[in-house]
mmJSON file of the N, C-alpha and C atoms, coordinates in Angstrom:
{"data_MODEL":{"atom_site":{
"group_PDB":["ATOM","ATOM","ATOM","ATOM","ATOM","ATOM","ATOM","ATOM","ATOM","ATOM","ATOM","ATOM","ATOM","ATOM","ATOM","ATOM","ATOM","ATOM","ATOM","ATOM","ATOM","ATOM","ATOM","ATOM","ATOM","ATOM","ATOM","ATOM","ATOM","ATOM","ATOM","ATOM","ATOM","ATOM","ATOM","ATOM","ATOM","ATOM","ATOM","ATOM","ATOM","ATOM","ATOM","ATOM","ATOM","ATOM","ATOM","ATOM","ATOM","ATOM","ATOM","ATOM","ATOM","ATOM","ATOM","ATOM","ATOM","ATOM","ATOM","ATOM","ATOM","ATOM","ATOM","ATOM","ATOM","ATOM","ATOM","ATOM","ATOM","ATOM","ATOM","ATOM","ATOM","ATOM","ATOM","ATOM","ATOM","ATOM","ATOM","ATOM","ATOM","ATOM","ATOM","ATOM","ATOM","ATOM","ATOM","ATOM","ATOM","ATOM","ATOM","ATOM","ATOM","ATOM","ATOM","ATOM","ATOM","ATOM","ATOM","ATOM","ATOM","ATOM","ATOM","ATOM","ATOM","ATOM","ATOM","ATOM","ATOM","ATOM","ATOM","ATOM","ATOM","ATOM","ATOM","ATOM","ATOM","ATOM","ATOM","ATOM","ATOM","ATOM","ATOM","ATOM","ATOM","ATOM","ATOM","ATOM","ATOM","ATOM","ATOM","ATOM","ATOM","ATOM","ATOM","ATOM","ATOM","ATOM","ATOM","ATOM","ATOM","ATOM","ATOM","ATOM","ATOM","ATOM","ATOM","ATOM","ATOM","ATOM","ATOM","ATOM","ATOM","ATOM","ATOM","ATOM","ATOM","ATOM","ATOM","ATOM","ATOM","ATOM","ATOM","ATOM","ATOM","ATOM","ATOM","ATOM","ATOM","ATOM","ATOM","ATOM","ATOM","ATOM","ATOM","ATOM","ATOM","ATOM","ATOM","ATOM","ATOM","ATOM","ATOM","ATOM","ATOM","ATOM","ATOM","ATOM","ATOM","ATOM","ATOM","ATOM","ATOM","ATOM","ATOM","ATOM","ATOM","ATOM","ATOM","ATOM","ATOM","ATOM","ATOM","ATOM","ATOM","ATOM","ATOM","ATOM","ATOM","ATOM","ATOM","ATOM","ATOM","ATOM","ATOM","ATOM","ATOM","ATOM","ATOM"],
"id":[1,2,3,4,5,6,7,8,9,10,11,12,13,14,15,16,17,18,19,20,21,22,23,24,25,26,27,28,29,30,31,32,33,34,35,36,37,38,39,40,41,42,43,44,45,46,47,48,49,50,51,52,53,54,55,56,57,58,59,60,61,62,63,64,65,66,67,68,69,70,71,72,73,74,75,76,77,78,79,80,81,82,83,84,85,86,87,88,89,90,91,92,93,94,95,96,97,98,99,100,101,102,103,104,105,106,107,108,109,110,111,112,113,114,115,116,117,118,119,120,121,122,123,124,125,126,127,128,129,130,131,132,133,134,135,136,137,138,139,140,141,142,143,144,145,146,147,148,149,150,151,152,153,154,155,156,157,158,159,160,161,162,163,164,165,166,167,168,169,170,171,172,173,174,175,176,177,178,179,180,181,182,183,184,185,186,187,188,189,190,191,192,193,194,195,196,197,198,199,200,201,202,203,204,205,206,207,208,209,210,211,212,213,214,215,216,217,218,219],
"type_symbol":["N","C","C","N","C","C","N","C","C","N","C","C","N","C","C","N","C","C","N","C","C","N","C","C","N","C","C","N","C","C","N","C","C","N","C","C","N","C","C","N","C","C","N","C","C","N","C","C","N","C","C","N","C","C","N","C","C","N","C","C","N","C","C","N","C","C","N","C","C","N","C","C","N","C","C","N","C","C","N","C","C","N","C","C","N","C","C","N","C","C","N","C","C","N","C","C","N","C","C","N","C","C","N","C","C","N","C","C","N","C","C","N","C","C","N","C","C","N","C","C","N","C","C","N","C","C","N","C","C","N","C","C","N","C","C","N","C","C","N","C","C","N","C","C","N","C","C","N","C","C","N","C","C","N","C","C","N","C","C","N","C","C","N","C","C","N","C","C","N","C","C","N","C","C","N","C","C","N","C","C","N","C","C","N","C","C","N","C","C","N","C","C","N","C","C","N","C","C","N","C","C","N","C","C","N","C","C","N","C","C","N","C","C","N","C","C","N","C","C"],
"label_atom_id":["N","CA","C","N","CA","C","N","CA","C","N","CA","C","N","CA","C","N","CA","C","N","CA","C","N","CA","C","N","CA","C","N","CA","C","N","CA","C","N","CA","C","N","CA","C","N","CA","C","N","CA","C","N","CA","C","N","CA","C","N","CA","C","N","CA","C","N","CA","C","N","CA","C","N","CA","C","N","CA","C","N","CA","C","N","CA","C","N","CA","C","N","CA","C","N","CA","C","N","CA","C","N","CA","C","N","CA","C","N","CA","C","N","CA","C","N","CA","C","N","CA","C","N","CA","C","N","CA","C","N","CA","C","N","CA","C","N","CA","C","N","CA","C","N","CA","C","N","CA","C","N","CA","C","N","CA","C","N","CA","C","N","CA","C","N","CA","C","N","CA","C","N","CA","C","N","CA","C","N","CA","C","N","CA","C","N","CA","C","N","CA","C","N","CA","C","N","CA","C","N","CA","C","N","CA","C","N","CA","C","N","CA","C","N","CA","C","N","CA","C","N","CA","C","N","CA","C","N","CA","C","N","CA","C","N","CA","C","N","CA","C","N","CA","C","N","CA","C","N","CA","C","N","CA","C"],
"label_alt_id":[null,null,null,null,null,null,null,null,null,null,null,null,null,null,null,null,null,null,null,null,null,null,null,null,null,null,null,null,null,null,null,null,null,null,null,null,null,null,null,null,null,null,null,null,null,null,null,null,null,null,null,null,null,null,null,null,null,null,null,null,null,null,null,null,null,null,null,null,null,null,null,null,null,null,null,null,null,null,null,null,null,null,null,null,null,null,null,null,null,null,null,null,null,null,null,null,null,null,null,null,null,null,null,null,null,null,null,null,null,null,null,null,null,null,null,null,null,null,null,null,null,null,null,null,null,null,null,null,null,null,null,null,null,null,null,null,null,null,null,null,null,null,null,null,null,null,null,null,null,null,null,null,null,null,null,null,null,null,null,null,null,null,null,null,null,null,null,null,null,null,null,null,null,null,null,null,null,null,null,null,null,null,null,null,null,null,null,null,null,null,null,null,null,null,null,null,null,null,null,null,null,null,null,null,null,null,null,null,null,null,null,null,null,null,null,null,null,null,null],
"label_comp_id":["MET","MET","MET","ARG","ARG","ARG","PHE","PHE","PHE","GLU","GLU","GLU","GLY","GLY","GLY","THR","THR","THR","ALA","ALA","ALA","ILE","ILE","ILE","GLY","GLY","GLY","THR","THR","THR","VAL","VAL","VAL","GLU","GLU","GLU","ALA","ALA","ALA","LYS","LYS","LYS","LYS","LYS","LYS","VAL","VAL","VAL","GLY","GLY","GLY","ARG","ARG","ARG","SER","SER","SER","SER","SER","SER","SER","SER","SER","GLN","GLN","GLN","PHE","PHE","PHE","TYR","TYR","TYR","GLN","GLN","GLN","ALA","ALA","ALA","PHE","PHE","PHE","VAL","VAL","VAL","PHE","PHE","PHE","ILE","ILE","ILE","GLU","GLU","GLU","GLY","GLY","GLY","ARG","ARG","ARG","THR","THR","THR","ILE","ILE","ILE","ASN","ASN","ASN","LEU","LEU","LEU","GLU","GLU","GLU","LEU","LEU","LEU","ASP","ASP","ASP","ILE","ILE","ILE","ASP","ASP","ASP","PHE","PHE","PHE","GLU","GLU","GLU","GLY","GLY","GLY","ARG","ARG","ARG","VAL","VAL","VAL","GLU","GLU","GLU","THR","THR","THR","ILE","ILE","ILE","LEU","LEU","LEU","ALA","ALA","ALA","ALA","ALA","ALA","TRP","TRP","TRP","ARG","ARG","ARG","ASP","ASP","ASP","PRO","PRO","PRO","ALA","ALA","ALA","SER","SER","SER","ASN","ASN","ASN","VAL","VAL","VAL","HIS","HIS","HIS","THR","THR","THR","ARG","ARG","ARG","ILE","ILE","ILE","ALA","ALA","ALA","PHE","PHE","PHE","LYS","LYS","LYS","LEU","LEU","LEU","PRO","PRO","PRO","ASP","ASP","ASP","PRO","PRO","PRO","SER","SER","SER"],
"label_asym_id":["A","A","A","A","A","A","A","A","A","A","A","A","A","A","A","A","A","A","A","A","A","A","A","A","A","A","A","A","A","A","A","A","A","A","A","A","A","A","A","A","A","A","A","A","A","A","A","A","A","A","A","A","A","A","A","A","A","A","A","A","A","A","A","A","A","A","A","A","A","A","A","A","A","A","A","A","A","A","A","A","A","A","A","A","A","A","A","A","A","A","A","A","A","A","A","A","A","A","A","A","A","A","A","A","A","A","A","A","A","A","A","A","A","A","A","A","A","A","A","A","A","A","A","A","A","A","A","A","A","A","A","A","A","A","A","A","A","A","A","A","A","A","A","A","A","A","A","A","A","A","A","A","A","A","A","A","A","A","A","A","A","A","A","A","A","A","A","A","A","A","A","A","A","A","A","A","A","A","A","A","A","A","A","A","A","A","A","A","A","A","A","A","A","A","A","A","A","A","A","A","A","A","A","A","A","A","A","A","A","A","A","A","A","A","A","A","A","A","A"],
"label_entity_id":["1","1","1","1","1","1","1","1","1","1","1","1","1","1","1","1","1","1","1","1","1","1","1","1","1","1","1","1","1","1","1","1","1","1","1","1","1","1","1","1","1","1","1","1","1","1","1","1","1","1","1","1","1","1","1","1","1","1","1","1","1","1","1","1","1","1","1","1","1","1","1","1","1","1","1","1","1","1","1","1","1","1","1","1","1","1","1","1","1","1","1","1","1","1","1","1","1","1","1","1","1","1","1","1","1","1","1","1","1","1","1","1","1","1","1","1","1","1","1","1","1","1","1","1","1","1","1","1","1","1","1","1","1","1","1","1","1","1","1","1","1","1","1","1","1","1","1","1","1","1","1","1","1","1","1","1","1","1","1","1","1","1","1","1","1","1","1","1","1","1","1","1","1","1","1","1","1","1","1","1","1","1","1","1","1","1","1","1","1","1","1","1","1","1","1","1","1","1","1","1","1","1","1","1","1","1","1","1","1","1","1","1","1","1","1","1","1","1","1"],
"label_seq_id":[1,1,1,2,2,2,3,3,3,4,4,4,5,5,5,6,6,6,7,7,7,8,8,8,9,9,9,10,10,10,11,11,11,12,12,12,13,13,13,14,14,14,15,15,15,16,16,16,17,17,17,18,18,18,19,19,19,20,20,20,21,21,21,22,22,22,23,23,23,24,24,24,25,25,25,26,26,26,27,27,27,28,28,28,29,29,29,30,30,30,31,31,31,32,32,32,33,33,33,34,34,34,35,35,35,36,36,36,37,37,37,38,38,38,39,39,39,40,40,40,41,41,41,42,42,42,43,43,43,44,44,44,45,45,45,46,46,46,47,47,47,48,48,48,49,49,49,50,50,50,51,51,51,52,52,52,53,53,53,54,54,54,55,55,55,56,56,56,57,57,57,58,58,58,59,59,59,60,60,60,61,61,61,62,62,62,63,63,63,64,64,64,65,65,65,66,66,66,67,67,67,68,68,68,69,69,69,70,70,70,71,71,71,72,72,72,73,73,73],
"pdbx_PDB_ins_code":[null,null,null,null,null,null,null,null,null,null,null,null,null,null,null,null,null,null,null,null,null,null,null,null,null,null,null,null,null,null,null,null,null,null,null,null,null,null,null,null,null,null,null,null,null,null,null,null,null,null,null,null,null,null,null,null,null,null,null,null,null,null,null,null,null,null,null,null,null,null,null,null,null,null,null,null,null,null,null,null,null,null,null,null,null,null,null,null,null,null,null,null,null,null,null,null,null,null,null,null,null,null,null,null,null,null,null,null,null,null,null,null,null,null,null,null,null,null,null,null,null,null,null,null,null,null,null,null,null,null,null,null,null,null,null,null,null,null,null,null,null,null,null,null,null,null,null,null,null,null,null,null,null,null,null,null,null,null,null,null,null,null,null,null,null,null,null,null,null,null,null,null,null,null,null,null,null,null,null,null,null,null,null,null,null,null,null,null,null,null,null,null,null,null,null,null,null,null,null,null,null,null,null,null,null,null,null,null,null,null,null,null,null,null,null,null,null,null,null],
"Cartn_x":[-14.524,-13.828,-14.178,-13.169,-13.377,-12.876,-13.552,-13.134,-13.143,-11.984,-11.83,-12.421,-12.182,-12.607,-14.03,-14.802,-16.196,-16.324,-17.008,-17.265,-18.248,-17.818,-18.677,-19.095,-18.485,-18.869,-17.978,-18.254,-17.471,-17.421,-16.375,-16.23,-16.039,-16.836,-16.751,-16.347,-15.41,-14.999,-16.067,-16.392,-17.423,-16.949,-17.406,-17.236,-18.607,-18.635,-19.886,-19.865,-20.754,-20.851,-19.52,-19.2,-17.947,-16.847,-17.093,-16.114,-14.809,-13.707,-12.402,-12.037,-12.8,-12.529,-13.068,-12.354,-12.807,-13.634,-14.83,-15.674,-15.71,-16.022,-16.097,-17.451,-18.132,-19.449,-19.253,-19.722,-19.567,-20.884,-20.772,-21.913,-21.514,-22.414,-22.154,-23.121,-22.648,-23.476,-23.849,-25.146,-25.621,-26.872,-26.863,-28.022,-28.583,-27.703,-28.13,-28.569,-28.439,-28.83,-27.593,-27.684,-26.632,-27.16,-26.492,-26.966,-25.975,-26.489,-25.702,-25.342,-24.049,-23.592,-23.139,-23.421,-23.173,-21.804,-21.689,-20.456,-19.568,-18.264,-17.304,-16.016,-15.189,-13.916,-12.809,-13.076,-12.083,-12.244,-11.368,-11.458,-11.315,-10.304,-10.083,-11.281,-11.879,-13.072,-14.23,-14.38,-15.45,-15.206,-13.936,-13.601,-13.925,-13.547,-13.834,-15.337,-16.091,-17.547,-18.186,-17.703,-18.227,-18.001,-16.783,-16.47,-17.309,-17.435,-18.225,-19.694,-20.26,-21.671,-21.905,-20.954,-21.09,-21.015,-20.085,-19.932,-21.131,-21.657,-22.76,-23.706,-24.71,-25.627,-26.309,-26.476,-27.109,-26.208,-24.929,-23.981,-24.047,-24.765,-24.807,-26.246,-26.493,-27.852,-28.475,-27.704,-28.254,-28.65,-27.857,-28.222,-29.359,-29.395,-30.522,-31.827,-31.827,-33.036,-33.4,-32.418,-32.678,-33.273,-32.814,-33.289,-34.306,-34.723,-35.716,-35.278,-34.016,-33.461,-33.674,-33.841,-34.025,-32.732,-32.89,-31.745,-31.165,-29.848,-29.275,-29.203,-29.438,-29.331,-30.593],
"Cartn_y":[152.888,151.629,150.897,150.314,149.573,148.143,147.246,145.851,145.477,145.109,144.761,145.838,147.109,148.234,148.709,148.008,148.375,149.049,150.2,150.872,150.025,149.566,148.693,149.32,150.437,151.06,152.225,152.78,153.908,153.862,154.458,154.589,156.071,156.599,158.011,158.134,159.036,159.311,160.164,159.835,160.556,160.783,161.877,162.117,161.921,161.259,161.003,161.744,162.716,163.492,164.072,163.91,164.429,163.377,162.267,161.18,161.623,161.178,161.484,160.47,159.393,158.353,158.734,158.323,158.492,157.26,157.461,156.363,156.354,155.199,155.052,154.471,155.162,154.761,154.058,152.832,152.061,152.023,152.141,152.021,151.072,150.174,149.261,149.601,149.485,149.748,148.411,148.087,146.833,147.128,146.717,146.856,148.278,149.263,150.655,151.257,150.509,150.998,151.244,152.202,152.469,152.03,151.061,150.481,150.801,151.366,151.73,150.462,150.268,149.078,149.362,150.483,150.883,151.498,152.107,152.771,151.8,152.036,151.261,152.068,151.815,152.53,151.855,150.677,149.904,150.138,150.974,151.286,150.031,149.228,148.013,147.07,146.997,146.171,146.649,147.97,148.516,148.145,148.209,147.845,146.372,145.511,144.082,143.815,144.568,144.412,144.785,145.856,146.257,145.148,144.635,143.585,142.335,141.923,140.734,140.923,142.087,142.353,142.433,142.993,143.099,141.72,140.896,139.542,138.658,138.773,137.923,138.743,139.388,140.231,139.508,138.194,137.443,137.322,137.672,137.542,138.705,139.757,140.952,141.281,141.537,141.803,143.007,144.048,145.255,145.027,144.271,143.982,142.964,142.03,141.083,141.84,142.804,143.596,144.419,145.078,145.934,145.154,143.918,143.108,142.048,142.098,141.15,139.704,139.434,138.09,137.313,136.003,135.215,135.137,134.983,134.798,133.412,133.311,132.019,131.015,131.438,130.492,129.71],
"Cartn_z":[94.37,94.371,93.089,92.461,91.217,91.354,90.652,90.565,89.095,88.586,87.17,86.258,86.613,85.793,86.009,86.833,87.083,88.447,88.489,89.768,90.562,91.744,92.548,93.872,94.251,95.513,95.862,97.032,97.525,99.045,99.59,101.036,101.332,102.262,102.63,104.093,104.379,105.759,106.435,107.682,108.44,109.869,110.456,111.885,112.519,113.669,114.358,115.69,115.799,117.034,117.461,118.733,119.286,119.294,118.691,118.674,118.023,118.593,118.001,116.919,116.82,115.826,114.457,113.436,112.049,111.696,111.182,110.739,109.219,108.658,107.208,106.834,105.928,105.434,104.102,103.998,102.767,101.996,100.675,99.772,98.653,98.28,97.165,96.037,94.797,93.613,92.98,93.006,92.418,91.607,90.345,89.453,89.456,89.396,89.331,90.653,91.726,93.051,93.905,94.806,95.78,97.137,97.745,99.0,100.117,101.201,102.374,103.146,103.411,104.124,105.553,106.108,107.487,107.728,108.907,109.353,110.125,110.047,110.83,110.906,111.902,112.004,111.196,110.655,109.904,108.401,107.818,106.388,105.533,105.813,105.02,105.113,106.289,106.464,105.61,105.455,104.618,103.157,102.721,101.34,101.102,102.041,101.914,101.909,102.715,102.767,101.435,100.81,99.5,98.486,98.421,97.452,97.703,98.952,99.278,98.914,99.227,98.92,97.421,96.695,95.237,94.59,95.057,94.494,94.818,96.049,96.493,97.366,96.761,97.536,98.696,98.601,99.687,100.913,100.781,101.894,102.878,102.557,103.395,103.763,105.044,105.508,104.803,104.532,103.92,102.461,101.723,100.334,100.279,101.239,101.282,101.487,102.39,102.646,101.412,100.806,99.641,98.477,98.287,97.161,97.573,98.845,99.369,99.137,99.448,99.304,100.603,100.513,101.733,102.543,103.846,104.735,104.456,104.195,103.828,104.974,106.208,107.331,107.566],
"occupancy":[1.0,1.0,1.0,1.0,1.0,1.0,1.0,1.0,1.0,1.0,1.0,1.0,1.0,1.0,1.0,1.0,1.0,1.0,1.0,1.0,1.0,1.0,1.0,1.0,1.0,1.0,1.0,1.0,1.0,1.0,1.0,1.0,1.0,1.0,1.0,1.0,1.0,1.0,1.0,1.0,1.0,1.0,1.0,1.0,1.0,1.0,1.0,1.0,1.0,1.0,1.0,1.0,1.0,1.0,1.0,1.0,1.0,1.0,1.0,1.0,1.0,1.0,1.0,1.0,1.0,1.0,1.0,1.0,1.0,1.0,1.0,1.0,1.0,1.0,1.0,1.0,1.0,1.0,1.0,1.0,1.0,1.0,1.0,1.0,1.0,1.0,1.0,1.0,1.0,1.0,1.0,1.0,1.0,1.0,1.0,1.0,1.0,1.0,1.0,1.0,1.0,1.0,1.0,1.0,1.0,1.0,1.0,1.0,1.0,1.0,1.0,1.0,1.0,1.0,1.0,1.0,1.0,1.0,1.0,1.0,1.0,1.0,1.0,1.0,1.0,1.0,1.0,1.0,1.0,1.0,1.0,1.0,1.0,1.0,1.0,1.0,1.0,1.0,1.0,1.0,1.0,1.0,1.0,1.0,1.0,1.0,1.0,1.0,1.0,1.0,1.0,1.0,1.0,1.0,1.0,1.0,1.0,1.0,1.0,1.0,1.0,1.0,1.0,1.0,1.0,1.0,1.0,1.0,1.0,1.0,1.0,1.0,1.0,1.0,1.0,1.0,1.0,1.0,1.0,1.0,1.0,1.0,1.0,1.0,1.0,1.0,1.0,1.0,1.0,1.0,1.0,1.0,1.0,1.0,1.0,1.0,1.0,1.0,1.0,1.0,1.0,1.0,1.0,1.0,1.0,1.0,1.0,1.0,1.0,1.0,1.0,1.0,1.0,1.0,1.0,1.0,1.0,1.0,1.0],
"B_iso_or_equiv":[0.0,0.0,0.0,0.0,0.0,0.0,0.0,0.0,0.0,0.0,0.0,0.0,0.0,0.0,0.0,0.0,0.0,0.0,0.0,0.0,0.0,0.0,0.0,0.0,0.0,0.0,0.0,0.0,0.0,0.0,0.0,0.0,0.0,0.0,0.0,0.0,0.0,0.0,0.0,0.0,0.0,0.0,0.0,0.0,0.0,0.0,0.0,0.0,0.0,0.0,0.0,0.0,0.0,0.0,0.0,0.0,0.0,0.0,0.0,0.0,0.0,0.0,0.0,0.0,0.0,0.0,0.0,0.0,0.0,0.0,0.0,0.0,0.0,0.0,0.0,0.0,0.0,0.0,0.0,0.0,0.0,0.0,0.0,0.0,0.0,0.0,0.0,0.0,0.0,0.0,0.0,0.0,0.0,0.0,0.0,0.0,0.0,0.0,0.0,0.0,0.0,0.0,0.0,0.0,0.0,0.0,0.0,0.0,0.0,0.0,0.0,0.0,0.0,0.0,0.0,0.0,0.0,0.0,0.0,0.0,0.0,0.0,0.0,0.0,0.0,0.0,0.0,0.0,0.0,0.0,0.0,0.0,0.0,0.0,0.0,0.0,0.0,0.0,0.0,0.0,0.0,0.0,0.0,0.0,0.0,0.0,0.0,0.0,0.0,0.0,0.0,0.0,0.0,0.0,0.0,0.0,0.0,0.0,0.0,0.0,0.0,0.0,0.0,0.0,0.0,0.0,0.0,0.0,0.0,0.0,0.0,0.0,0.0,0.0,0.0,0.0,0.0,0.0,0.0,0.0,0.0,0.0,0.0,0.0,0.0,0.0,0.0,0.0,0.0,0.0,0.0,0.0,0.0,0.0,0.0,0.0,0.0,0.0,0.0,0.0,0.0,0.0,0.0,0.0,0.0,0.0,0.0,0.0,0.0,0.0,0.0,0.0,0.0,0.0,0.0,0.0,0.0,0.0,0.0],
"pdbx_formal_charge":[null,null,null,null,null,null,null,null,null,null,null,null,null,null,null,null,null,null,null,null,null,null,null,null,null,null,null,null,null,null,null,null,null,null,null,null,null,null,null,null,null,null,null,null,null,null,null,null,null,null,null,null,null,null,null,null,null,null,null,null,null,null,null,null,null,null,null,null,null,null,null,null,null,null,null,null,null,null,null,null,null,null,null,null,null,null,null,null,null,null,null,null,null,null,null,null,null,null,null,null,null,null,null,null,null,null,null,null,null,null,null,null,null,null,null,null,null,null,null,null,null,null,null,null,null,null,null,null,null,null,null,null,null,null,null,null,null,null,null,null,null,null,null,null,null,null,null,null,null,null,null,null,null,null,null,null,null,null,null,null,null,null,null,null,null,null,null,null,null,null,null,null,null,null,null,null,null,null,null,null,null,null,null,null,null,null,null,null,null,null,null,null,null,null,null,null,null,null,null,null,null,null,null,null,null,null,null,null,null,null,null,null,null,null,null,null,null,null,null],
"auth_seq_id":[1,1,1,2,2,2,3,3,3,4,4,4,5,5,5,6,6,6,7,7,7,8,8,8,9,9,9,10,10,10,11,11,11,12,12,12,13,13,13,14,14,14,15,15,15,16,16,16,17,17,17,18,18,18,19,19,19,20,20,20,21,21,21,22,22,22,23,23,23,24,24,24,25,25,25,26,26,26,27,27,27,28,28,28,29,29,29,30,30,30,31,31,31,32,32,32,33,33,33,34,34,34,35,35,35,36,36,36,37,37,37,38,38,38,39,39,39,40,40,40,41,41,41,42,42,42,43,43,43,44,44,44,45,45,45,46,46,46,47,47,47,48,48,48,49,49,49,50,50,50,51,51,51,52,52,52,53,53,53,54,54,54,55,55,55,56,56,56,57,57,57,58,58,58,59,59,59,60,60,60,61,61,61,62,62,62,63,63,63,64,64,64,65,65,65,66,66,66,67,67,67,68,68,68,69,69,69,70,70,70,71,71,71,72,72,72,73,73,73],
"auth_comp_id":["MET","MET","MET","ARG","ARG","ARG","PHE","PHE","PHE","GLU","GLU","GLU","GLY","GLY","GLY","THR","THR","THR","ALA","ALA","ALA","ILE","ILE","ILE","GLY","GLY","GLY","THR","THR","THR","VAL","VAL","VAL","GLU","GLU","GLU","ALA","ALA","ALA","LYS","LYS","LYS","LYS","LYS","LYS","VAL","VAL","VAL","GLY","GLY","GLY","ARG","ARG","ARG","SER","SER","SER","SER","SER","SER","SER","SER","SER","GLN","GLN","GLN","PHE","PHE","PHE","TYR","TYR","TYR","GLN","GLN","GLN","ALA","ALA","ALA","PHE","PHE","PHE","VAL","VAL","VAL","PHE","PHE","PHE","ILE","ILE","ILE","GLU","GLU","GLU","GLY","GLY","GLY","ARG","ARG","ARG","THR","THR","THR","ILE","ILE","ILE","ASN","ASN","ASN","LEU","LEU","LEU","GLU","GLU","GLU","LEU","LEU","LEU","ASP","ASP","ASP","ILE","ILE","ILE","ASP","ASP","ASP","PHE","PHE","PHE","GLU","GLU","GLU","GLY","GLY","GLY","ARG","ARG","ARG","VAL","VAL","VAL","GLU","GLU","GLU","THR","THR","THR","ILE","ILE","ILE","LEU","LEU","LEU","ALA","ALA","ALA","ALA","ALA","ALA","TRP","TRP","TRP","ARG","ARG","ARG","ASP","ASP","ASP","PRO","PRO","PRO","ALA","ALA","ALA","SER","SER","SER","ASN","ASN","ASN","VAL","VAL","VAL","HIS","HIS","HIS","THR","THR","THR","ARG","ARG","ARG","ILE","ILE","ILE","ALA","ALA","ALA","PHE","PHE","PHE","LYS","LYS","LYS","LEU","LEU","LEU","PRO","PRO","PRO","ASP","ASP","ASP","PRO","PRO","PRO","SER","SER","SER"],
"auth_asym_id":["A","A","A","A","A","A","A","A","A","A","A","A","A","A","A","A","A","A","A","A","A","A","A","A","A","A","A","A","A","A","A","A","A","A","A","A","A","A","A","A","A","A","A","A","A","A","A","A","A","A","A","A","A","A","A","A","A","A","A","A","A","A","A","A","A","A","A","A","A","A","A","A","A","A","A","A","A","A","A","A","A","A","A","A","A","A","A","A","A","A","A","A","A","A","A","A","A","A","A","A","A","A","A","A","A","A","A","A","A","A","A","A","A","A","A","A","A","A","A","A","A","A","A","A","A","A","A","A","A","A","A","A","A","A","A","A","A","A","A","A","A","A","A","A","A","A","A","A","A","A","A","A","A","A","A","A","A","A","A","A","A","A","A","A","A","A","A","A","A","A","A","A","A","A","A","A","A","A","A","A","A","A","A","A","A","A","A","A","A","A","A","A","A","A","A","A","A","A","A","A","A","A","A","A","A","A","A","A","A","A","A","A","A","A","A","A","A","A","A"],
"auth_atom_id":["N","CA","C","N","CA","C","N","CA","C","N","CA","C","N","CA","C","N","CA","C","N","CA","C","N","CA","C","N","CA","C","N","CA","C","N","CA","C","N","CA","C","N","CA","C","N","CA","C","N","CA","C","N","CA","C","N","CA","C","N","CA","C","N","CA","C","N","CA","C","N","CA","C","N","CA","C","N","CA","C","N","CA","C","N","CA","C","N","CA","C","N","CA","C","N","CA","C","N","CA","C","N","CA","C","N","CA","C","N","CA","C","N","CA","C","N","CA","C","N","CA","C","N","CA","C","N","CA","C","N","CA","C","N","CA","C","N","CA","C","N","CA","C","N","CA","C","N","CA","C","N","CA","C","N","CA","C","N","CA","C","N","CA","C","N","CA","C","N","CA","C","N","CA","C","N","CA","C","N","CA","C","N","CA","C","N","CA","C","N","CA","C","N","CA","C","N","CA","C","N","CA","C","N","CA","C","N","CA","C","N","CA","C","N","CA","C","N","CA","C","N","CA","C","N","CA","C","N","CA","C","N","CA","C","N","CA","C","N","CA","C","N","CA","C","N","CA","C","N","CA","C","N","CA","C"],
"pdbx_PDB_model_num":[1,1,1,1,1,1,1,1,1,1,1,1,1,1,1,1,1,1,1,1,1,1,1,1,1,1,1,1,1,1,1,1,1,1,1,1,1,1,1,1,1,1,1,1,1,1,1,1,1,1,1,1,1,1,1,1,1,1,1,1,1,1,1,1,1,1,1,1,1,1,1,1,1,1,1,1,1,1,1,1,1,1,1,1,1,1,1,1,1,1,1,1,1,1,1,1,1,1,1,1,1,1,1,1,1,1,1,1,1,1,1,1,1,1,1,1,1,1,1,1,1,1,1,1,1,1,1,1,1,1,1,1,1,1,1,1,1,1,1,1,1,1,1,1,1,1,1,1,1,1,1,1,1,1,1,1,1,1,1,1,1,1,1,1,1,1,1,1,1,1,1,1,1,1,1,1,1,1,1,1,1,1,1,1,1,1,1,1,1,1,1,1,1,1,1,1,1,1,1,1,1,1,1,1,1,1,1,1,1,1,1,1,1,1,1,1,1,1,1]
}}}
């Protein structure tokens, strides 16, 4: 996935166990790191999550943990 020409993440299709549903694994690229943003069945939601986490790492629990950022609440 690219934003304004910069690679910011990727979404990979996954099968989980015997489930008939297709899951999507999202990864965001920030400061040379690849951060796992979890599985979901909503592809568009994974794309939106990557963009949101890339724009504001404090907005996502996984990027907050990876970068040891404080919880905004």
